N, C-alpha and C positions, 0 to 999 in steps of 0.2 A: 736586400739579393739576389743569390747567387746566377752572373749573369752569364750563361753559355751561345755557341754561335749552333748548339744542335742540340735538340730533346733527348735527353736521355733515355733509355727504357729502363721504365720500374717494374720493379715484381709483380705480380696478379695479386698480391696482399693488399700493394699502395694505393689507396683510394685518390685518383691523379684528378684535380678540378683543376679544367684552362678556361680560361680568360682571352680574349684578344685584346692588346695593348692598342691597336688602329682602331677600336670600338670602345678603348675603356681613357678618351685622352682626357677626359674632365671626371672630376667625383662623380658629378651628377649624370653619366653617363656608366661610371665602375658601379657604386652602389648597388643597384640594383641588379647587374651582373653576377657580382659574387654573392648578393643573396641568396638570387636562384640556386647558383651553381653550387654553392656550400652547406643548402637549405636551411638558412637561418629564419629565424622565427617569422612572423604578422612582424611583431610587434618590433623587428629589428630599423633602430633610428637616424640611420644616414648621416652619421655621423662618424669620428675619428674612436670617439671614447666607445659607442655602441658596436664599432667594429674591431676591437681590440676586445672586449666582451664574448661575444658570440665565434672572433677565431681561437679563443680559449676555450670555447664551449661545443665544442665538433663532438660529442659522444653519437650525435643523431646520425652522422656518416655511418655507424657502426662497423669502424674500420679502426686498428693502433696507429697506421699512419697515413696521412695525409699530408700531399703535393698540389700546392696554390701554382699551375703552370701557368706564365703570362710570355705567351707568346705578342713576336710583337713591340717586344719591352724595350726598345729607344724609342715605342709611340708613346705608353702607359704614363700618361697623366701630363703627356707632353702640350697641352694647353691650359692647363694650372700655374698659377704661381710657385716658383720655386721654394717655397717656404713648405706648400700645402704637399708638395711630392716630397721631399723632407721628411714633413710629418706624417705622410703616410708608410713610406719605406722605413717607420722609426716604428710605426705599430705592428708593421709585421713582424721586424726584427724582437718588438718584445713578446708576439707568442710566439715566434721561435722557441722561446727559453720555458724548458719546462719549469723554474720555479713560478711561473707567471700561467699556468695550465692549471683548469679546474678539469678537466678531466681525462689525465694520463694520457691522451695523443701527444705522438711524437708530429710534430705541424713542422715543413720548411713551406720557402717561396721561393723558384728559381724562375728565374726569364730567360727567355729565347731570341735571341737578335733575328728581327727578321728581313726580309728584303723590303728597302722603301720606293 
């Protein structure tokens, strides 16, 4: 996840899905937020394998470029064990790779530091 001090201005053709890291300090809090924000199917399994599958299949959004913007990124998964946060960040990196995508979408994750 690219970490910035402020959110960049994205072009109009980019779909920007925002999640507040302060409200996603655990996977339990994160999964429903990302599912709603990125229009995951109802059968989304609330686990890292299902997360990767859904992140690599974002054609339902209808845009060729999708950015997951995590505000207050320093708080994102801050109540999870380090290995779970690391595994989630690896899923993000894997979903950003073109060779892993099923949909041809250019997907990126951007974190923005917030005030604590």
